[in-house]
Structures are given as structure tokens and as C-alpha cells.
C-alpha positions as CSV (number, residue, x, y, z in Angstrom):
1,M,144.9,11.9,54.4
2,T,147.4,14.3,52.8
3,T,146.0,16.9,50.4
4,P,147.6,16.8,46.9
5,I,150.1,19.6,46.4
6,R,149.6,22.1,43.6
7,Y,153.2,23.0,43.3
8,K,154.7,26.5,43.2
9,P,158.2,25.2,42.5
10,T,160.9,26.2,44.9
11,A,164.5,25.9,43.7
12,K,164.6,22.4,45.1
13,L,161.4,21.3,43.4
14,S,162.4,22.9,40.2
15,A,165.6,20.9,40.3
16,I,163.6,17.7,40.9
17,F,161.3,18.4,38.0
18,A,164.2,19.2,35.8
19,M,165.7,15.9,36.7
20,L,162.4,14.1,36.0
21,N,162.1,15.8,32.6
22,M,165.7,14.9,31.7
23,Y,165.6,11.3,32.7
24,W,162.0,10.3,32.3
25,G,160.8,12.3,29.3
26,I,157.9,13.7,31.3
27,F,156.9,16.6,29.2
28,S,154.5,18.7,31.2
29,E,152.5,20.3,28.5
30,G,149.6,20.9,30.8
31,V,145.9,21.3,30.2
32,F,144.8,23.8,27.5
33,V,141.7,25.5,26.1
34,L,141.6,27.4,22.8
35,K,140.8,31.1,23.3
36,K,140.9,33.8,20.7
37,G,142.6,31.4,18.3
38,S,145.5,30.4,20.6
39,L,146.1,27.9,23.3
40,T,145.7,29.1,26.8
41,R,147.1,26.9,29.6
42,I,144.7,26.4,32.5
43,A,146.9,24.1,34.5
44,S,150.4,22.6,34.6
45,T,150.6,18.8,34.6
46,L,153.0,19.3,37.5
47,A,150.1,19.7,39.9
48,L,150.9,16.3,41.3
49,G,148.8,14.2,43.7
50,T,149.5,13.0,47.2
51,S,152.3,10.5,46.6
52,L,152.5,10.8,42.9
53,L,156.3,11.4,42.9
54,G,156.5,7.8,44.1
55,V,154.2,6.4,41.3
56,G,156.6,5.2,38.7
57,L,159.3,7.7,39.5
58,A,161.3,6.1,42.2
59,H,163.9,5.0,39.7
60,A,164.3,8.5,38.4
61,A,164.7,9.9,41.9
62,T,167.3,7.3,42.9
63,A,169.2,5.4,40.2
64,H,169.4,8.4,37.9
65,A,170.4,10.7,40.8
66,G,173.6,8.7,41.3
67,K,172.2,6.5,44.1
68,Q,172.2,3.1,42.4
69,T,173.7,1.4,45.4
70,T,171.1,2.8,47.8
71,H,168.3,1.9,45.3
72,R,169.6,-1.7,44.9
73,A,169.8,-2.1,48.7
74,A,166.3,-0.7,49.1
75,T,165.0,-3.1,46.4
76,I,166.6,-6.1,48.2
77,A,165.1,-5.0,51.5
78,R,161.7,-4.7,50.0
79,R,161.9,-8.0,48.4
80,S,163.1,-9.7,51.6
81,S,159.9,-8.5,53.4
82,S,157.5,-9.0,50.5
83,P,155.9,-12.1,49.1
84,Q,158.2,-14.0,46.8
85,T,157.2,-15.7,43.6
86,V,157.9,-19.4,43.7
87,Y,159.5,-20.9,40.6
88,P,159.0,-22.8,38.5
89,L,155.8,-20.8,38.0
90,T,152.9,-22.1,35.9
91,I,150.2,-19.5,35.2
92,K,147.5,-18.9,32.6
93,D,147.7,-15.6,30.8
94,Q,144.7,-13.4,30.0
95,T,143.9,-15.3,26.8
96,G,143.8,-18.6,28.7
97,Q,147.2,-19.9,27.5
98,T,149.5,-21.6,29.9
99,V,152.9,-19.9,30.6
100,V,155.7,-21.7,32.4
101,L,158.6,-19.8,33.9
102,K,161.4,-22.1,35.1
103,S,163.1,-19.4,37.2
104,E,162.9,-15.7,38.0
105,P,163.2,-13.9,34.6
106,T,166.2,-11.7,34.3
107,R,166.1,-11.0,30.5
108,I,162.7,-9.4,30.0
109,I,161.3,-7.9,26.8
110,S,158.1,-5.8,27.2
111,L,156.2,-5.1,24.0
112,T,153.4,-3.2,25.7
113,L,153.7,0.4,26.9
114,G,151.8,-0.1,30.2
115,N,154.3,-2.8,31.2
116,D,157.2,-0.7,30.0
117,E,156.2,2.1,32.4
118,A,155.5,-0.2,35.3
119,L,158.7,-2.2,35.0
120,F,160.9,0.8,35.4
121,N,159.8,1.0,39.0
122,M,159.6,-2.8,39.7
123,I,162.8,-4.5,38.6
124,P,166.5,-3.9,38.3
125,I,166.9,-2.1,35.0
126,K,169.5,-4.6,33.8
127,H,166.7,-7.2,33.8
128,L,164.8,-5.2,31.2
129,I,166.5,-5.9,27.9
130,G,164.0,-4.5,25.5
131,V,160.9,-2.3,25.1
132,D,158.4,-1.6,22.3
133,Y,158.8,1.3,19.9
134,T,155.8,3.2,21.4
135,A,157.8,3.7,24.6
136,T,160.2,6.0,22.8
137,E,157.4,8.4,21.7
138,A,156.9,11.2,24.2
139,T,153.4,11.8,22.9
140,Y,152.4,8.5,24.4
141,S,155.1,7.5,26.9
142,H,156.4,8.7,30.2
143,V,159.7,6.8,30.0
144,T,161.3,8.1,26.8
145,Q,164.4,9.6,28.3
146,A,164.9,6.7,30.7
147,I,165.1,4.3,27.7
148,V,167.9,6.5,26.3
149,K,169.6,7.0,29.6
150,D,169.7,3.3,30.3
151,H,170.5,2.2,26.7
152,I,167.6,-0.1,26.6
153,P,167.1,-1.8,23.1
154,V,163.9,-1.0,21.3
155,F,162.0,-3.5,19.2
156,G,159.5,-2.6,16.5
157,S,159.1,0.5,14.4
158,V,156.9,3.5,13.9
159,N,154.6,1.5,11.8
160,G,154.2,-1.3,14.4
161,T,156.3,-3.9,12.6
162,L,158.0,-6.4,14.8
163,N,160.9,-8.6,13.9
164,A,160.5,-12.0,15.6
165,E,164.1,-13.1,14.7
166,A,165.6,-10.0,16.4
167,I,163.6,-10.8,19.6
168,I,164.6,-14.4,19.6
169,K,168.3,-13.4,19.0
170,A,168.2,-11.3,22.2
171,K,167.5,-14.6,24.2
172,P,164.7,-13.3,26.5
173,D,163.4,-15.5,29.2
174,L,160.1,-13.7,29.3
175,V,158.3,-11.6,26.7
176,L,155.3,-9.5,27.6
177,V,152.7,-8.8,24.9
178,A,149.2,-7.5,24.4
179,D,146.4,-9.0,22.3
180,Y,147.0,-6.3,19.7
181,V,150.6,-7.5,19.0
182,N,151.1,-9.4,15.7
183,Q,149.9,-12.9,16.5
184,K,152.3,-14.4,13.9
185,V,155.2,-12.9,15.9
186,V,153.8,-14.2,19.1
187,A,153.5,-17.8,17.6
188,Q,157.1,-17.6,16.4
189,L,158.3,-16.6,19.9
190,K,156.4,-19.5,21.5
191,N,157.7,-21.9,18.9
192,A,161.2,-20.9,19.8
193,G,160.5,-21.9,23.4
194,I,160.3,-18.4,24.8
195,P,157.7,-17.9,27.6
196,V,155.2,-15.3,26.4
197,Y,152.5,-13.8,28.6
198,E,149.7,-12.0,26.8
199,F,147.6,-9.2,28.4
200,N,144.1,-8.3,27.0
201,N,142.4,-6.4,29.9
202,F,142.9,-2.6,29.6
203,N,139.3,-1.3,29.9
204,S,139.3,0.1,33.5
205,I,141.5,1.4,36.2
206,A,140.8,-1.9,38.1
207,N,142.2,-3.8,35.1
208,I,145.4,-1.7,35.2
209,E,145.8,-2.5,38.9
210,Q,145.2,-6.2,38.2
211,N,147.8,-6.1,35.4
212,I,150.4,-4.5,37.6
213,Q,149.8,-7.2,40.3
214,V,150.2,-10.0,37.7
215,L,153.3,-8.3,36.4
216,G,154.7,-8.3,39.9
217,Q,154.1,-12.0,40.3
218,L,155.7,-12.8,36.9
219,V,158.9,-10.9,37.7
220,N,159.1,-11.6,41.4
221,A,158.4,-8.0,42.3
222,Q,155.1,-8.4,44.2
223,G,156.0,-5.9,46.9
224,Q,156.9,-3.2,44.3
225,A,153.6,-4.0,42.5
226,T,151.6,-3.6,45.7
227,K,153.3,-0.3,46.4
228,L,152.5,1.1,43.0
229,I,148.8,0.0,43.4
230,D,148.6,1.4,46.9
231,Q,149.9,4.8,45.7
232,M,147.4,4.8,42.9
233,K,144.6,4.0,45.4
234,T,145.7,6.8,47.7
235,N,145.6,9.4,45.0
236,L,142.3,8.1,43.6
237,A,140.7,8.1,47.1
238,W,141.7,11.8,47.5
239,Y,140.2,12.7,44.1
240,K,137.0,10.8,45.1
241,A,136.7,12.7,48.4
242,H,137.4,16.1,46.7
243,Q,135.3,15.9,43.6
244,P,133.7,19.2,42.3
245,K,130.3,19.9,43.7
246,K,128.9,20.3,40.2
247,K,129.2,17.2,38.0
248,P,129.3,18.2,34.3
249,T,128.7,15.9,31.4
250,V,132.0,15.1,29.7
251,L,132.6,13.8,26.2
252,Y,136.0,12.3,25.5
253,D,136.5,12.5,21.7
254,S,139.5,11.1,19.8
255,Y,139.2,11.5,16.1
256,N,135.4,11.2,16.3
257,Y,135.6,8.1,18.4
258,V,134.1,8.6,21.8
259,S,134.7,6.6,25.0
260,G,131.6,4.9,26.4
261,T,131.3,2.6,29.4
262,N,133.8,-0.2,29.8
263,T,136.7,2.1,28.9
264,T,139.6,3.5,30.9
265,A,138.6,7.0,29.8
266,N,135.1,6.4,31.3
267,D,136.8,5.6,34.6
268,I,138.9,8.7,34.4
269,I,135.9,10.9,33.9
270,L,134.0,9.4,36.8
271,A,137.1,9.4,39.1
272,A,137.6,13.1,38.3
273,G,134.0,14.0,39.2
274,G,132.3,14.1,35.8
275,I,129.5,12.3,34.1
276,N,130.3,10.5,30.9
277,A,128.1,12.0,28.2
278,A,128.5,8.8,26.2
279,A,127.5,6.5,29.0
280,K,124.9,4.8,26.8
281,V,127.7,3.8,24.4
282,N,129.5,0.5,25.1
283,G,133.3,0.7,24.6
284,W,134.6,3.0,21.8
285,A,132.3,4.1,19.0
286,Q,132.4,6.5,16.1
287,L,129.6,9.1,16.4
288,T,127.9,11.3,13.8
289,A,127.8,15.0,14.4
290,E,124.1,14.6,15.0
291,Q,124.7,12.2,17.9
292,V,127.2,14.6,19.5
293,I,124.8,17.4,19.2
294,A,122.1,15.3,20.9
295,M,124.5,14.7,23.8
296,N,125.3,18.4,24.0
297,P,128.0,17.9,26.7
298,D,129.2,20.5,29.1
299,V,132.8,19.6,28.6
300,I,134.6,18.1,25.6
301,V,138.1,16.6,26.0
302,I,140.3,16.0,22.9
303,P,143.5,14.2,23.8
304,D,146.7,15.6,22.4
305,D,148.0,12.5,20.6
306,S,149.7,14.3,17.7
307,G,151.8,17.0,19.4
308,A,149.7,19.6,17.7
309,A,147.0,20.4,20.3
310,D,146.0,23.7,18.7
311,T,145.4,22.0,15.3
312,E,143.3,19.3,16.9
313,L,141.1,21.8,18.8
314,K,140.8,24.2,15.8
315,T,139.7,21.2,13.6
316,F,136.9,20.3,16.0
317,L,135.8,23.9,16.6
318,A,135.8,24.6,12.9
319,N,132.8,22.3,12.4
320,P,129.8,24.6,12.1
321,A,127.5,21.8,13.3
322,F,129.2,22.1,16.8
323,A,128.9,25.9,17.1
324,H,126.0,25.8,19.5
325,L,127.2,23.0,21.8
326,K,127.3,24.1,25.4
327,A,131.0,23.1,25.6
328,V,131.8,25.3,22.6
329,V,129.7,28.3,23.6
330,N,131.2,28.3,27.1
331,H,134.8,27.6,25.9
332,H,135.0,24.3,27.7
333,V,136.7,22.3,24.9
334,Y,140.0,21.2,26.3
335,T,143.1,19.2,25.5
336,A,145.7,17.4,27.7
337,P,148.5,15.0,27.0
338,D,147.5,11.7,25.5
339,A,150.3,10.0,27.5
340,D,148.2,10.8,30.7
341,L,144.7,10.3,29.4
342,S,145.4,7.1,27.6
343,A,147.8,5.6,30.2
344,V,147.4,1.9,31.0
345,S,149.9,2.0,33.8
346,Q,150.2,3.7,37.2
347,F,150.3,7.0,35.2
348,V,146.5,6.7,34.7
349,V,146.4,8.7,37.9
350,W,147.8,11.6,35.9
351,G,144.9,11.3,33.5
352,V,142.5,11.6,36.4
353,R,144.4,14.7,37.6
354,D,144.3,16.3,34.2
355,M,140.6,15.5,33.7
356,R,139.8,16.9,37.2
357,Q,141.5,20.2,36.4
358,M,139.4,20.5,33.2
359,I,136.2,19.8,35.1
360,L,137.2,22.3,37.9
361,N,137.9,25.0,35.3
362,A,134.5,24.3,33.6
363,T,132.5,24.5,36.9
364,K,134.2,27.4,38.7
């Protein structure tokens, strides 16, 4: 198995990364710890895994590099040798509702960020006629610049409001939603005769892989879906085989809500070689300062979901109740991009990579 590369960019690699930043909005803030009042980078998020350049980035490295024809030919070749979805397709979504697709969808609107990110590497971009607003926010999304480059319409707004009439007017033949999408809007779309598939399983890396597989079946891209999943598994297998010898306890804290078991963040901690300090918590829960003190984790991770990492770290560290926590005393309170740590697409592998780097720094 190939060892993941920790890049020392050559001119060629620098050009590749510049292209990815330009077209994909992948802002490599890196992993940080607060020292002497200022942020100190401990790792660049460009320390990519084994085949990570192929995870969700194939479109950036082909279509946006002026090789659209080659990309289309490769896509056709992959499809010809991959399982094909048979239409009409009748399938139950993750809420148990029946969805019928009369033919392969070619006017797809995705209203979930995980699907937005996966679809860019699964279907001809012209088949994606809309994404949700969150996909345009670099704090959460890896495809911000691709949306601009490909002139993809955006539905929704910063406050989460969706306009059903605007979606219906676009004449989609498939709309992808999650269970957190306004159910009144979902009902309007269904009443208009639009096939709507609703996802509600996002609590583990296995769920993410299953969602990508389902997505591939829906849009007749089963080969591409399998390739994404295989690349994820390759990277995750390497991380499992090269976990740190010491396994610190890690607390993942987002605005005083911690991730317990049955969360993707829990899977990220375990895959990176840590022990979830909140393992006795089921799902997400808000803890008191006393409960955090009782856990006394070795490492605390605060996702940067505001673009102001230093402020978030300083706010946490300013609490005098936390002054004697092992993570605070040993300067092992870290932050990394929320787009990586909260990813519900193939980019969850980047969350594992970031988490692993924090654990390595804390145990060296």
C-alpha cells in the first residue's frame, strides 16, 4: 500500500494546488493551535492521503484544466464497463417514501452539501442544474469555486429559506434533499410531480459511503460512486494501519455541543487513532463545564466554522474553569476547517487527516 504523501510542493505540485484552489474553493487553512495569543500552524491541509487527489477532484483536474473532451470520453468508458441503472427505477428513500424515476435524470437539483460535493465527480456537470446555498460558503464547502466556474444556479439563502416555486420553475427531473430541508417545500415539490429523494443517514463514515452508493444508483453513475468509495477506503485503511502508538482522549466541541457515539465526528476520532472522550454520550449533547472537567481530555478540537479560528479558541481558553484541563495545560486545544471535520461526502477523509495530525502533534 502506498504511503500518503506529505507534500513539499514542487513547481508542478504548486501549480496543481493553485488550480484546485482556483476552481474548487479548497482553502487550505490547515490545523492550528493557539500559542502566546496567536494562531500557530501545526500542519497544512495539503498533506494529502494516498489517492486523495482522486477523491472528488477529478473534475478539477480534467474539465477545468481544459480537457473536457478527454473527461467526457473517460466518463463514457467508465460507464460502459460499470453497472448501469435500469429505468424506470422505483426505489424507497431513507424515510421510506417511494421514488419513481422514469428515465436517467439529466436535470438534477441537490439541496444537500454532501451530495453537491459528490456529484461534481460523478455526473456531467451540465446535468447538475442547481445546488443549495451552503455549497457556496467556503467555511463549509469544498466546491465553492466550481459552482462559480460552471455557473451553477444556487437555491436557498443564507438563512436557509427555500423557494419551492423557483425550484419547480427550473423543471428538475430529480431533487435530492435531507430530512432537515423544509418539509413544506418538499411536499410542494412532490405535489408538482417532481421525484424527490430524501436522505437522513449522516451519522457515520459508513453512512456516507452508503449515501454515495445510493446517489450513484439514482443518477446512473454506479462506477463513479464505487470509485469514490474505494478511494475513501484506501485512505482510511492506511490511517488505520498507521495510527499513533499513543491513543489520547479527544473531545470534539462545537459551541459547547460535543460529539458522542453515533456521530461522524466519533468515527473521525477513532479512524485518526484517538479515543472519544465523550464516548458515553449518544449523538450530540450540550455539556456543562463540570462535565467537560470530569472528562479531562488530552486533546480538544474546536472546528473552525466561523472563519475566525483565533476567536473561537480564545473564547474557549478564556473560561477559567478549563484552566487546569490536560488539553489546556499542554497546549493541545486545536482547530481545523469545519469543511473537513463536518464533511458528509468523500471529503470526510480530509477530516480524518486533520484529526490525525492534531493527535500526532499532541503525542509526539
